[in-house]
C-alpha positions as CSV (number, residue, x, y, z in Angstrom):
1,X,1.8,-57.1,-124.6
2,X,-1.7,-56.7,-126.4
3,X,-4.8,-56.4,-124.3
4,X,-6.9,-55.9,-127.3
5,X,-7.2,-57.6,-130.8
6,X,-9.2,-57.0,-133.9
7,X,-9.7,-60.3,-136.1
8,X,-11.1,-59.8,-139.7
9,X,-13.5,-62.9,-141.0
10,X,-15.6,-63.9,-143.6
11,X,-18.9,-65.8,-143.0
12,X,-18.5,-69.3,-144.5
13,X,-21.2,-71.3,-145.8
14,X,-21.4,-73.9,-142.9
15,X,-21.8,-71.2,-140.5
16,X,-25.0,-70.2,-141.7
17,X,-28.8,-71.9,-141.0
18,X,-31.5,-72.5,-143.2
19,X,-32.5,-68.9,-143.2
20,X,-29.2,-68.1,-144.7
21,X,-28.1,-66.3,-141.6
22,X,-25.2,-67.3,-139.1
23,X,-26.4,-69.7,-136.6
24,X,-26.1,-68.1,-133.2
25,X,-23.7,-70.6,-132.0
26,X,-21.1,-69.2,-134.3
27,X,-20.8,-66.0,-132.5
28,X,-19.2,-67.9,-129.6
29,X,-16.9,-69.6,-131.7
30,X,-16.0,-66.0,-133.1
31,X,-15.1,-64.9,-129.8
32,X,-13.3,-68.0,-128.8
33,X,-11.2,-67.6,-132.1
34,X,-10.3,-63.9,-131.4
35,X,-9.4,-65.1,-127.9
36,X,-6.9,-67.5,-129.2
37,X,-5.3,-65.3,-131.6
38,X,-4.9,-62.8,-128.4
39,X,-3.1,-65.2,-127.0
40,X,-1.0,-66.0,-129.8
41,X,-0.1,-62.4,-130.4
42,X,1.0,-62.3,-126.5
43,X,3.4,-65.3,-127.4
44,X,1.3,-67.8,-125.7
45,X,-0.7,-70.6,-126.4
46,X,-4.4,-71.3,-124.3
47,X,-3.9,-74.9,-124.5
48,X,-0.3,-75.8,-125.0
49,X,0.7,-79.7,-125.4
50,X,0.9,-81.5,-121.9
51,X,0.4,-78.4,-120.0
52,X,-1.0,-78.9,-116.4
53,X,-3.1,-75.7,-116.6
54,X,-6.4,-75.4,-118.2
55,X,-8.9,-72.3,-118.9
56,X,-12.6,-73.2,-118.7
57,X,-15.1,-70.9,-119.2
58,X,-16.9,-70.0,-116.3
59,X,-19.3,-67.6,-118.3
60,X,-20.1,-66.8,-121.6
61,X,-22.8,-64.1,-123.0
62,X,-23.7,-62.8,-126.4
63,X,-26.6,-60.1,-127.7
64,X,-27.4,-60.3,-131.3
65,X,-28.0,-56.8,-133.2
66,X,-27.8,-57.5,-137.0
67,X,-27.8,-60.7,-139.0
68,X,-24.5,-61.8,-140.8
69,X,-24.8,-63.9,-144.1
70,X,-22.6,-66.1,-146.3
71,X,-19.6,-64.1,-147.5
72,X,-20.1,-61.0,-145.4
73,X,-16.9,-59.7,-143.9
74,X,-16.9,-58.5,-140.7
75,X,-14.5,-57.7,-137.4
76,X,-14.3,-59.6,-134.2
77,X,-12.7,-57.3,-131.3
78,X,-11.9,-58.8,-128.1
79,X,-10.6,-56.8,-125.1
80,X,-9.0,-58.1,-121.7
81,X,-11.5,-56.1,-119.2
82,X,-10.1,-57.7,-116.1
83,X,-7.5,-60.0,-114.5
84,X,-8.2,-61.2,-110.9
85,X,-6.0,-63.5,-108.9
86,X,-7.7,-66.7,-110.7
87,X,-10.0,-65.3,-113.7
88,X,-9.7,-63.3,-116.6
89,X,-12.4,-61.4,-118.6
90,X,-13.0,-60.2,-121.9
91,X,-15.4,-58.0,-123.7
92,X,-16.2,-58.6,-127.6
93,X,-17.9,-56.9,-130.3
94,X,-18.5,-58.1,-133.8
95,X,-18.9,-55.0,-136.4
96,X,-19.7,-55.1,-140.1
97,X,-18.7,-51.6,-141.7
98,X,-18.7,-50.0,-138.4
99,X,-22.4,-51.4,-137.2
100,X,-22.4,-53.5,-134.3
101,X,-23.7,-57.0,-135.3
102,X,-23.1,-58.6,-131.9
103,X,-21.5,-58.0,-128.5
104,X,-20.5,-60.5,-125.8
105,X,-18.4,-61.6,-122.9
106,X,-16.2,-64.6,-121.6
107,X,-15.0,-65.1,-118.4
108,X,-12.0,-67.9,-118.0
109,X,-10.8,-69.4,-114.9
110,X,-7.3,-70.7,-114.2
111,X,-7.3,-74.4,-113.1
112,X,-4.9,-77.2,-112.4
113,X,-5.6,-80.3,-114.1
114,X,-5.7,-83.2,-111.6
115,X,-5.8,-87.1,-112.0
116,X,-9.1,-88.5,-113.1
117,X,-10.0,-85.4,-115.2
118,X,-10.7,-83.1,-112.2
119,X,-9.8,-79.5,-112.1
120,X,-8.8,-77.3,-109.2
121,X,-8.9,-73.4,-109.4
122,X,-5.4,-71.8,-109.1
123,X,-3.7,-68.3,-109.4
124,X,-2.9,-67.2,-112.8
125,X,0.8,-67.7,-113.4
126,X,2.5,-64.2,-113.2
127,X,3.9,-64.4,-116.6
128,X,0.4,-65.0,-118.1
129,X,-1.0,-62.2,-116.0
130,X,1.8,-59.8,-116.9
131,X,1.2,-60.5,-120.7
132,X,-2.4,-59.1,-120.7
133,X,-1.6,-56.0,-118.7
134,X,-1.3,-52.8,-120.4
135,X,-3.0,-50.5,-123.3
136,X,-1.5,-52.4,-126.4
137,X,-3.7,-53.2,-129.3
138,X,-3.4,-55.3,-132.1
139,X,-4.9,-55.8,-135.7
140,X,-4.7,-59.1,-137.6
141,X,-6.0,-59.6,-141.2
142,X,-6.6,-56.8,-143.7
143,X,-9.1,-53.8,-143.1
144,X,-10.3,-53.0,-146.5
145,X,-13.7,-51.5,-145.3
146,X,-11.5,-49.2,-142.8
147,X,-9.8,-46.7,-145.5
148,X,-7.8,-45.4,-142.6
149,X,-10.9,-44.1,-140.6
150,X,-10.3,-46.2,-137.6
151,X,-7.2,-46.8,-135.2
């Protein structure tokens, strides 16, 4: 199963601020979008209907290196860096034409949803943990900027 995924995106106008650059909050959305695509590539959904399990973020960070503007194409690469008994961590990099735009990380915890909206930490189901183990990678979307130079 995949432990890394690269997703191609294009900046939409509504993602930009008054200065004409992507608002910082969108970088967290880009990471989450890539995370959900990684789960789909593994044959899973991070939020299946009526599931008693949830995956809240317990940590999220992003460092910005270059601005993105409306209509810029860029890649979001997410990689599973650690799967513990109850958490999963990711490293994320956003690049444009091979240059780093931003780097970030996410950490999610596996929880059981209980009555009244409370959550209780639980072990990651073995099937989920197994799907995110191993060296496989996946590309989603066209990569015209690569010209066959990256793998």
